[in-house]
N, C-alpha and C positions, 0 to 999 in steps of 0.2 A: 584522726586526725590523720590514717592510712589509706592510701587512696582504692584497695579493694582487693581481694581472697592471690595473695602471692602462688597459689597453680600455677594463675592464669600468665600471661605472656604482656608486660605492656606494647603495644603496639607506637613503634616510630616510623611516623610518616617523614618523609623530606627525601634531602639529596644523595645520593651514592657521588663517589668521584676522588678522585687521584692527588693528595699535597705532594705541588711538588719543589721541595725543599731544598735547600744548598746542598741536604746534605744525601737525597732522595728522591725517589718515588714514592709516599706513604697512601694505605688507602686512608682516606679520611669521608666527611660528609657530618655535618653537625649528628642529626637523628644518628646516622648510623656508627659514629663514635660513642655516639651514648649508649645504643643497641648493648656495644662493644663492650663498654663499663658497667653493663648491668648484668652478663654475663659472666663476667669475668668477675662481679665480686655474688653475685651467684643465685643472682632475679632468672626473668630471662624476658624476651624481646625476642619481636616483631617485625622486622627491617618490613616497610612497602616502597620501594622506588621503582629504577629501574638503572639496567647498564645497560650498552649499545651490543650488538656479534660483532667482537672485537678480541684483542687479544689483552686488550686493560680491563673487558668489560670478564671476559673467563680467566683474569686471575683474578678479578677481588673478590669476587663468588668464589674460586679456589677456594685460596687463604682463607674468608668468613666460616665457607666451611670444615676447614680441615680444623678453627679454631670453637667447633659447634654453633656457630650462629643458626638461627632457622634461614634463610634463603630462598624459603618460598614463592614468598609473596614480592619479591626482585626478578620484575620482568627483563627478558631481554626484547630490544627493538632495533628491528636490523635498517631503519633509517636513520636512526641517531647513532652520533658517539660518544661511550663512554666519557664523562665530564673531570676535567682537570682546571681545576683552580693555580696558580705560580704563588709564590709564596715566597715573601721577601724580609728578611727578619733584622732589625735595626742593631745597635750594638747593645740592646741587652735583652737581646730573644721575641722584641716583642713579633709580632705582624701584622706585616698589609696581602693585601691579595686581590688577584686579578685573576675574576673570575670565566673560563672562557662559554659565549656563547651557543643554544644549540642545542645543547646535551640532553642526552637523552632521560636525566632527571627532572629537565623539561615537563618529561611528557608522563604523571605518572602514572596508567592506571590503573582503578578499585573496580575490582568484580566481587562477585557475588561473597566465594572464598571469602572475599575482607570483610567484609561485612559482615559475615557469619563471626569473624574472630572477634569483632570489636563489639561486637553483641557481649563477651564475659571477658571479656579484656579485663587488666586488672587499670589500664589508663589508657591514653592517647596521647603520646608526646609530638609534637610538629613545631616546625623553627620560621626564619621570617623569607629566609632565603627560598627557600620551591616556590612563594607564595608570588616570585617575579612574573610567573606566569598563571595567563587565565584558563591553560588548562587542568593545572597542578591546584588552583582554588577554590574552581566548579570537583576537583575529587574530593580536596579539603573538606568540601563543604557535606558531601556525600558523608563524610568519616563524623564528622563532629555530629551532624543528626544523627547517628545512628546510636554516639555516644549518646548526646542528648537522650534520649528515645530509650535508653536503655538502662540510664542512670556512671554512666560510666565517664569516670574524668578527664578533663581534658587541661595536659599541660603544655604550658608555652613555651618555648626557648625566645627569649629571642635571641640576632645576633645582627647587629643595621654592620650588613659590610657596603658601602660607598661603590657604585650606585645604588644600590634595590633599597636602602633605606629608608619607603615609602612607612611614613608615621602613620599614615589614616587609615593605612591595614594595619599598624602594629595595633594601632588605639577600638580597632573592629575586631580583631580578632582577643585582641588583651582581656573583651567586654562578655568573651565567649569560653574563657580560661577560667580553669578554678586553684589551677599553679603557675605562676608568672613568673620565669627566669630574666635576669636580666642583669648585665654589668652596674658600675656608680655610672658612664658616660651613658649608656642608653637607658637610664632613668633619668636622669638629666634631662637629657635628650627630648624623651615622650613628657615628661614635668611643663617642661617648657612652652611645646606644643601642644599640653594644653593652659597653656595661659598664666604659666606658674611667673612670679619674679623675686630674681634670686635676692633681693636689698636684704633681707630678712633674712640671709642665710651669711651674713659678708662674717658675720663676727665664729661661725662655728668655725668655715675657710677656711679664717689667718689666726682662729688656733687649730686648725688641724684636729676638728670632733669629727671625724671621719663620721664616726657610729653617730650620734646624733643627727649630724646633717641627712644622713643615709636615709634618716627614720623619719624626716620632717618631708622629705623628699617622696618616700613609701607612700606618707598616711595622706598628703596632696594627690597622689599619686590613682592613689584608690580611692580618695572622697571621688575627683573627678567623674572618674568612673562608674563612681554607684555601683563600687562591690563592696566597700565597706573591710569591714573584717570578713564576707564571705570567700575573699580568695586568700590564695597564698603566696607570701612574696619572698622571689630566695636572688638578694641583692651581691653577684660580690665586687671586692673591691680591690683587687690585686695583690702585693703585700701588706696592704694594710687588711687587710681578713675578709669577711664577708657579714650580710644581715640576714636573718629569718623573720618573715611579718607572718605567721598565721593565728589559725583564732584569736584575733584581734589581740598580740602581746610582739611582742621585738624581743630577740633573740640577737645580741656580737659574739663572734670569735676572734679574734685576731691572730695574724696570719705571723706565718714563724720565719724567718732568714735563708733559702734556700739560695744554690748554683744556677743560674734561671741557662737550662739546653735552647728551650723557644716554650714559648706559648700556646702552641696550636693545641688545640684539645684539652687544654688545662679546666675551662669553662663546663666540656663537655664529660668531664668525670668529673666535676664536685659536682652536678646537677644527678647522674645514677648516683654517685652515693649515697647525697643524698636523701635523695629516693627512696633507693634500696635499707638505709639504715631506719629509716623513717617504716619503710612499707613491712617489709621483711624484719630486720633487725630490734623493733618497736623501741627503739631509741627515747630519749624525749629528745623534742625540738633542743635543746644546748649543744647533747651529746653527738647529734644525728649533722648537727652543723658542722662544731669541731670537728668532725670525721671526715664530714664534704671536703673541710680547709685542708686534711692532709692531704685528703689523695689526690684533689688539687693541685695541690705543689708538690707530689710525688712524680707527677704525671710531668710540669714542666722545669724537673727534669730529667729526662727523658727525651729523647731525640722522634718528634713526630706524634699523633696525636692515640695511637696505639700502639703501648709500648707490653709488650711480652711482661704478668706479674701474676704476684699471686694477691691473695687480697694479704699475707698475713706479710707484706716486706710494707704494706704502710704502713705510718706510727697511727697507734688507737689516738694517743691524745697530741 
């Protein structure tokens, strides 16, 4: 069930950007958020990304270095600005995103030193948003080929952010992945794209049986991708909870009521905690899933994706 020796970092490939929230600017980008939370929880992470040679890029690197995060593989590019996304929150704290184009993270370079780190990594994590540029797709292919040649697990963090929600690309990279994390809406989108007809689940939906509904969706998508029991699927469903399909078995953890401040980064912290408690804590799948839910809920009660906290601040049950 584990990914690999926990003494080695998880390589996190993808966007570095600033979340422009109503409460101010917060450092973010899904793979960087995961890297941050892995470090907070006690794992090692190696972000692979790019910032501009500007104030926002310098400040991002300064903040991450101050938190003890390894930034050796974050390039500083003079010809492109540091990424920014404007985030709007609805009355329930749910976020919508406006990603600026032509950012430094659209041009992430992969060097021999990065490939060397990947050969012995605990895993390679990547998401959908960074796939929007051809340069990044080429760079990521280098990383994934290196991972495949060296038996390193690949973790795919699906984040559909219109208009950057190419389902064909998502299917292509899911087929190459060992772990796939997504939310319930993203799972349904992928299932429908693969030819699923939801009539058979209407009764489950009307009954509010989210647990069984998502299990059936995961089983359908896994079979369509010809992954069957070989891949691990993590599905978050907001306040309802989350599911984990691992080694052919389905686990479910109920959500707990919280006072949401914003949902930015909650899914990223969930994934980091799930990887951490599976990889280092060697918890059972059910226990790891429950602790991941508590972590995501905790972050949703905070402003921004990377709040300051200690692991003991998070409820364990």
